[in-house]
N, C-alpha and C positions, 0 to 999 in steps of 0.2 A: 923660569918655572915650566915645568913639564905637565901637561894634562894628558891623561889617558882616558879614553872612552871605550868600553866594552858594551856591545850590543848583542844581546841574547835573545834569540827567537825560541821560545819554549813551547812544546806541544804537550798536552795533558790528556793522554789517551784514556785515563779512567775517570775523568770528570764528567759529571752529568748535568751539571749546572753552573751558572756563573758563581753560585755560592761556594761550590766545590773548589773551583779554580781560585777564587779569592782566598779561601782558607789555606790553600797551599801556598800561594804568593805571599800571603801576609807573614807566615812563619819564616819563609826563606828570606824576605826583605828584612824583617827585623833581625834575624840572626846575622846576616851579611853586613848590615849597617853597624850593628854593636861590635862585631869581630874585627871588621877592617876599616872602620871609620871612613865609608864611602858614601857618596850621594847615589841614590837609586830611585828610579821612577818607572812606572808602566807607561810607555810612550805610544803604543798602539794595541789594537784589537781588544780595547776594554770591554766591547759587547760581544765578543767571541768567547764561548765557554770552554773551548779546548786549545786556545792559543793565546799568547802573550809576548809582546815584544818589550824587553827591558833595556833601559839605558843605565849604565853603571859608570860613575866617573870617580877618578882619583888623581891627586895632584901632589906634586912634590918637587924639590929642587933637583933631585936625582932620578933619572929615568929608570935605572935599575930597581928602585923601590917601587916605582909606579908599576913597572912590569911584574914584580913580585906579588903585589897586592892584587892586581887584575888576575894573575895566574891562580892565586888562591881562591877567588871569588869563582873563576871558571871551574876549578876543581870541585868546590862546593856544589855548583850547579850540575856538574856531571854525576854527583853522588845523590842527587834527588831521586827518591824511589817513586814518586808519583808523576814526574815530568821528564821529558826527553829533550835534548837539545836539537832543534831543527836547523839552526844556524848560529853563527857567531862572527864577530868582526871585532878587531882592536885596532884603534887609531890613535895617534899621539899628535899633539898640538903643541 
């Protein structure tokens, strides 16, 4: 079994409160979970209103499928209008 972990450090330049950040994150998280069947959580910066660190996990018996799913999630994150990717890392276990 291959487990892929994508860590995304997101920056929200137009967020003016935690409420703004959570609104953006909630939509992104719901969309990604439904579309790609991954586990996703905000793992750091919960109290910062312009930053979020997300952990996204996918698993499968084939590494190519895990790579493809995480690649699609990363592409969706790049297309976010209200957030920028400040950092990213993909690891396989």
